[in-house]
N, C-alpha and C positions, 0 to 999 in steps of 0.2 A: 119243820119250819124253814122257810127260805131265808138265807142271809139278807139283811136289809139292803146291802149294796147290790145284790143280785135281784132283789125284789124290785128295785127302782128300774132296772133294765127290763125285767119281766113285764111290768105294767105298760111298757111301751108297745107291746104286741097287741094289736087291735083285735085280731081274730080271737074271740073268746074261747073257742074249742081248742085252738092251737095253744093259746096261753095256758089253759088248764092242763094240757098234756105235758107241756114243758115244766110246769110247776110240780107235777107229780113226780117227774124224774129228779128235779132238784131237791124235793123233799125226801126222796127215797132213792139215792143213787147206788142201788145194789144190782148185782148181776146174778141171774139164776142159771146154773149149769148142772145137769143131771140131778135135778131135784134139790140141789143145794144152793143156798143163798150166800153170796160173797159180798162183803163190804170192807171198806178200808177206813182211812182217815175221814173225818168230816170235811166237807168242802172248805170250810173256814180255816181248818188247820193244815190242809194239804199243801205241799209244794206243787209247782206246775211242771217240774222236771227234776231229774236226779243231779244234773250238773250244769248244763249250759245256760239256762235262764230261769228266773224265779225259783231257784233251788233252795227255798227256805220256807219255814212255817208261814202260812198265809199267802204264799206266792200264787197259788192257783186263783183265788178270788181276785187278787190284784191283776193278774193276767187277763182274766175274763172281762173285768171292768174296763181295763185299758183297751182291749181288743174291741169291745163294744163301742167305745168312744171313737176309735179310729174308723170302725165300720160305718158309724152314723155320719161321720165327716165325709167319707167316700160316697155315701148315698147322696149327700147334698151336692157334691161335686158332679156326680153323674147327672143329676137333675138340673142344677143351675148353670153349669158350664157347658155340658154336652147335650142337654135336652133329652136325656135318656130316662128310662123307667126301670126301677127295680122294686122288688117286693121286700119292703123293710121287715115285715113279719118273718119271712123265711130267713133273712139275714140275722135278725136278732135271735131267733130260735137256734140257728146254726152256731152262732157265737156262744150262746149260753150252754149249749150241749157239747161242743166240739171236744172238750177235755174232761167231761163230767165223770168219766170212769178212770181217770188217772189215779185217784186215791186208792182204788181197788188194787192197782198194780204196784203200790209202794208199801214199804214197812220200815220201821226203825231198826237199825243194828244195835248191838249192845253198847257200842261207843257213841250212840246218839246220831250217827249219820243215816242218811236215807239209802235204801237199796231196794231192789225188786222183790216183791212178795212172791210166794209160791205160784200164784196164778199169773203174776206179771212175768215170770220166767217162761211161761208157755204161750201167753196171748198178750198182745200189746193193746193199749187203750183204744186204738182206732178199730181194731177187729171187734172188741167188746162193745163199743158204742154203736157201731153199725148194726151188729146182730141184735142188740137189745132194742134199738129204735124200731127195727123192723118187727120184732116180736111184739112191741107195744103199739104197733099200727100207726106210726108217724107217716106224714105225707112224703112221697118220693122226693120232692124238691128239697125238703129239709134233710132227709137222709143223704141225698147227694151232696148238699152243701157241707155236711159234716164229714162225709167220706172223702171229699176232695180238698179238705182244708190244709193238707200238706203240699198241695200244688204239684209241681213237677218232681218233688221229692217223695211223693207218696204213691199209693196204689192206683189212684185215679186223679187225672187232671180235671180242673174245673171246666164244666161244659155249659154253665149258665152264668149270667152276670152275678147272681146272688152268691153262687159258690166262689166266683173269682173275688168278690169283695171280702168274703169270709177268709179266704186264703191270704189275701194281701194284708188284711188287718192283723191276722194272727202272726204272720211272718214279720211284719213291721214291729209289733210290740216285742216279740221274742228276741229279735235282733237288737232292738234298743236296749232292753233290759240286760241281755247277755253281754253286749259290748261294754256297757257301763260297769257291770260286775267284774268283768275281766280287767278293765282299766283300773278299777279301784284296788283290786288285788295286786296288780303290778305296782301301783303307787305305794301301797302298803309295804311291799318288799323293799322298794327304794328308800322309803322313809325310815323303816325300822330293821330291815334285814330279815324279817320274819314273815312266814306265810300267814295270810288271813283266811282262815277256813270258813268260819260262819260270818255271814254279812247279809243284811237286808238291802233292798233297793234304795230305801231312804238313806241309809248310811253310805251306800256306794255313790249315789248322786251328790251327797254332801262332800265326800272325799274328792271327787272329780272337780267339783266347784271350788273347793278350797285350794287345790293345786293350781288351778287356772287364775284364781283371784289373788291369792296371797303366798303361794309357794309351798314347797315340800315340807318346810319346817312346821307350817300350820297343820299339815296332814299328820305329822308325827305327834303334835300336841293333841290333835283330835283323837288319835288312836290311843294315846296314853290315858286320856280322860275316859275313853270308852272302856278301857280295861279296869278303870276304877282304882 
């Protein structure tokens, strides 16, 4: 079953055949290698990264939803401001699938932190998703959008507008989330002298807002209340 948050994005794909193929991956985000099936966290429980952004339970779905919102806004800009044309179906499929196999590459350590799984130590999520989408017969334009979603930092730069939109949306949200998490941890150290290891984006945004609106003392109070 697809997460309700992802289902809302999925329903925006007009091409019924493509929508069905994307749904099948979201419902069963597993990878087959040498006759073995690998699966990790559920999409709803998985982080979107080990450290830099959305590195907490539920972070992956947050990242996909935010990336989709940014991508749709970029689509409107392309059309209304520049008079250009983009295939929204390809973009939405690319956004929904770009990190879908990250959960396979993660696992929990004994101390509760996230680390690379045995398969994640040998193959990254991008290699897994490109090979799996090709195996499942996805359109080339969608595979390219997924393959190029790291932009100049990845194995392939975007060669289509759809791929460019996917990259820009992904990069924007990962930077936004990562910078706010980093700022919140810094403010927590200033306020309490202690490291803040586990934190959600909601908490991080609240900490940054409190510091700007009311000062560091309110950050300290918030963290004390958070500890219970």
